[in-house]
N, C-alpha and C positions, 0 to 999 in steps of 0.2 A: 301686400299683405290681404288674403281674402278671408273674412270672419263672418261669411255668411252659414257657413251649413254646421253642423251639429257637433257637439265638442270632441268624440273620438275623429271627428272626421277632421275638425281643427286642428288637433294635438298631432295625427301624422301628416297632413300636409304640412305643417309648422316645421316638424321636423325634417322634412325631406328636403323643404325649400332653403332652410339655414345649412344641411348640409351640402348642398349646392353654391350655396355662397359662399362658405367657407373653404371650399375644393380650390377656389381661386387664390387662396393663402396658404399654399403647401409649407411644410416644416422648414425650407430655406427662408420663406420669409420672416418667422418666427425665431429661429435660429439667429439671422443676422439683425434683428429688432434687439433681441438681448444682449448681442454683443458689442451694438453700437450703442447701448441703454438709448433708444430713439423709440419716441411714442408711438402707436402702429396708427397714424392718422388715416392712412387709406383705408384701413381696416372699419376703424370706425366711422366714417364716412358712409361705408358701401353698407354695415349696419341702418345706418341713419337714414339713407335714402329708401331702403326696401321698408323701412317702416319698423324695424323692431325694437326701437327706444318706446315707442309708445304702445306696446303689446299689452301693459297692464293699466294705461292710462284711458280713463272717459274718452268716449267718441266725441262729446261736445267740444273737447279741446285738444284734437286732433290724434287721439290716440283710437288703439283697437278694440277697447272697452271688454278687453279678455281680465284673465286672472292672473294670480300669482302663481299659478299651476303651470299657465301658457309661459310663462315669463321663465321658469324654470327650466322649462324643457329647450328653450332659447339658449341659455346661460348654459347649460349642460351640453346641449351637441356644441356649442364653440368651443369649450373645452375638450372635449371628446376628439375633434377633429386634428387636435395636435397644439392648437393655441395655447391651452393649458390657463394658467390664471392669468398670464399676459394679453389673453383677449377676452376674458369676462372681466377683468378690472377695467380694462378700457372702455366698457358700456354700463357695466351694472348700475352705477349711481344715476346716470341719468334713466335708468329703467326702473329703479325701484326709488330712491332716493326722496321724492319729492312728494312720497304717499303721506307725508305729514301735512302738505299742504292741501291734496285732494281733501282729506279729513278736516284740517280745521282752518281752512284759509277762507276768506272772503270770496264774494263771485267775481269782484273785480281783481284780485289775487290771484286766481285760479286763470283768469282770463290773459293776465299779463304774465304770468310766471310758466304756464305749463306749456302752452303751442311751440315756444322755443326751444323749450327741453326736446319735446318728440320731435319735432324737425331736426334735433342736433344742431341748430343754431347756437343755442347756448351749451355749454359743458360744466355743470356742477362739480364741486369737491364736500365733505360732508367733514364740518369742522367742529367736533365734540372733544375728543382724547386731548389730554393734556400732560405736560411732562409730569407735575406733582401729583398727581388724581387717578391715572391709571382709568382702571376700571369703576373708581368708587367716582362715581357721577356726581353723587350728593355734594363731591369735595371741590369740584368745579371753581377756578378762582376768578378766569377771564370776566371783567365787569361789561355790563352797557349801561350808562348814566343816562337818564331823561334829561335832554337841556331844550325845552318849547318842540317843534315838530321834529324831531331827532332825535337819535341814541349816539353817546359815542363811546365807542367800544375799544377797550385794551386788554390785551391780555397774550397766552401762547397756547400755540395748540402744536400736537405732534403726532407723527404718522398719517397724514394727509395725503390720499390717494389723490394725482394727478392735478394738485393744484399749482404744477409746472406749465399747466397749457389751460387750464378752468377760468371759465369768465365769471361765475358765479359761484357764492356757498352757502351751505345751509349752516348756520353756527348756532349753538346754543352759548348763551351769556348770562351771568348772573345781573339781576334788575331789582331783588329783594335781600331778603335775609339769609342764613345759612339753610343749608339741606337743598333737597330735589325741589321742595316750594317756592325757591326764590328763583328758580331759572326760566328764562324767556326762549323763543326759537325765532330765528329772524333767517331771511333769504334776502341776500343782497350781492349785487358786483363786488368780485374781487379787486378791491382798489391798491393796485400794487406800489401807488403812491405812498398809500399807509400802511402795507402790508410787505413785509420780505418774508420771500417765500425761498426757504434753503432746503435744498435736496438731501437725503440721508442715502449715503451707499451701505447698498444691503446684500445681503447672501444670492437672492435669486428675485425673479420678474422684474429683471431691469430695465423692462422694457415699457415700463409702468411707473411712473415716480412717486414716493414715497416722502414726504416733506414735515417740515418744522415750519410755525407760523410766529411772525414776532409782529403783532397787533400795536400799532400807537395812534390812536386818536383817530379812527376808522369813525366816519359819519354814515352814520346808516338812518333812512326815515323812518318815522313813526310806522307810516302805510306798509312796511315791510317787516315788521312783525307779526310773525302767525300766532293766532289766538292771543288771548289774553296773558299780560304778564302775571308770572308764576305760574302758566301754563306749558313751559317749554317740556318739560321731562314725560306729563301725559302724551302731549303731540309726539314727543320721539319715539314713546313706545309703538307707534302706528309705522315705524322704519325699521324698528328693531327686532322682531318676529320676521317680516320679509327679508329682510338682510340676513338673518340665520339660516331662512329655508335656501336663500338663490347661494350663499355662498355655500351650501351644503351642495346643490346642484352644482357647482363650480368644480368641487372636490372631487364629485363624484366621475362626471365628465373627464376630469386629469388622470384619473384612475383608470380610467376606460383605455385612454389614450397610452398610458405606459402600457397597460395591458396586451392592449393589442400590438404594439411593436415587439414586446418581449413573446408574445407566441408565435409572430412570423419568423421572429431569429430564431426560437427554438425548432421551429418546424424546417427552416432548410437549414442550419448550423450541423455541419456533420463531423463527430467525432467517433473513433474507433469503429468507423465503420456504420454508424447510424445516427439519426438525427438527435440533438439532445433532448428534445422535447421527449423522446419514448423515455425517458428515466425517470422514475416517479421522484427523484429528490429536486429536477426540475420542474414535472410538471405539475407535483400537488403545490407546491406555493403559488402556482398562476390559479389554479382551479380553486382553492382556497381564498384569496385574492377577488375572485369572479363573486365567489359566494357574499362575502363580507359587502362589496360593492352592491350586489343586488340588494340585498338585508338594508343597507341605507339608503337605497333607491325608494324602496317600496316604502318609509317612513319619511322620507323626505316628501313624497307625493302626499302622503295621508296629511301631515302637517299644512301641506298646500291647499287641500280640497279644506282642511278645518277653516284654514285664513279666507279663503275665499268665499266659505258659506258663514261668514261672521260669527264663527263660533270661537271659544278659547282654544289656543294652540301654541302655549308658551313652553310647556314641558316636551310637547312633539318636536316643535320646532328647532327648541335646545339641542336635545337629543338626538334629532337626525345630522345637526350640525357635526356634532360630537364624533357619530357614528361614521360621516361620510369621513372626516378630516383623519380618523383614525385609518379607515379601509382604502382612502386614497395613498396615505403614505406608505401603505402596507404593499399595497400594489407598484408604487414606484421603487419603493426597495427592492420587492421581488424581480422589478423589472430588470436593474441596474446589476444584481445576482445574475440573473439570469445571463445578460451580456459579456458577463465577467469584464475583462481587462476592455472590451470596447463599449460596456454599460458606463465607462470613466471618459470616454471620448464624446467632445461635441457632437462631430458629425451624426450621432445615431440618435440624438435628442433624448433618451430615456434621462440621462444626468441633470438636464435644464428641467424636466418635468418632477425629476425628485426632490431637486434644489425648490422648487415651487410649493410641492405638497407639505413641505414645512409650513408655510401659511396659515393653511388650514386647521391646524391642530394649533396655532395663536392667537389669529384672529378669526373674525371680531371679537370673541369671547375666549378666553382661555379654556384649556378642558376642566381643568378645578374647578373655576368658577361655575361651569355647565352641571359640574357634579353637586355643586354645593346647591344651586337653585332646584335639582330634582331632588336631593335629599330634602329640602325645605318644603318645598310647593309640593311633592309627590306623597313623598313618605312621611310628610308628617315631622321631620326631627329637627333638633334644637337647630337654630341658627349658630353656624362657627364663624362668622367673620363681624 
């Protein structure tokens, strides 16, 4: 990946090169991976070999030294190729997940942890959510007890993507008292002798696993703690806004993939002597879906530019994720309805994209919590929870 030319040129070259790579993984590849519940290892290896895993990582550690804006372009193009959420979820943790290490890690930690992530040698998962706390991060119950030069971690995590194949995890655990101030952040190998990884059978994105983790007496060296004790949530925030921006990018690309398939079908399918796309009842929902995706895309890029510029972007990042999730779902629904009965058939792929579009309305944060955040932080309304 060449990062030697200026901003817009980089973006254009990046999109074109990702598009070319994704062309080698057609719809059949993703259809089969979804049906077989098979992780898309070949795709992930190709992304790593091309250097895209390090798109937003510092050059000093093997990355391209670009920003979340460029990472968003990569993920949007992956999803838009027809890979959908299966494609983006296979690589997104490596692309953004270790930003808390970039921000809060020591030089020694960065040298040890970041190059293997950039190269794809290591695959990380993000272990935050727990069964009893959901989005209430301050109520996390997993503990990390200090014993000399190590911590002993015990607890449970849920909805942990890629844990079936992950080599490492970024985990939040309680080292102190109650609330957010008692949390610390660790990056450590995923020791399967101490962690039971139990896959969750789910509606969509079957190619990329989601799991429960049962952690019993996991030993983590003290040198693998990122930042100081009690600093975990503050550091975690450096991953949350990029996560929302990149989730929005993936949703937008997924919606674009469904819209492209639907428009093609509507232009070719002839009923009563003309293409069904000539009927406004078919054309207008697709046109409206395009407009909504474009609006979400503009806000997503705005949020990415704010983040890369070191400016506050929480409202924009959250709103972009909200709008992108809604626009993606609407586009996929319109695509299924455009194809009618064939929209329900797996061979036409829009049903797979429709199932995956539900993820963007639920994760990594629900629609309701995003609206709560905007109401409180932007509109200065009383907190409702």
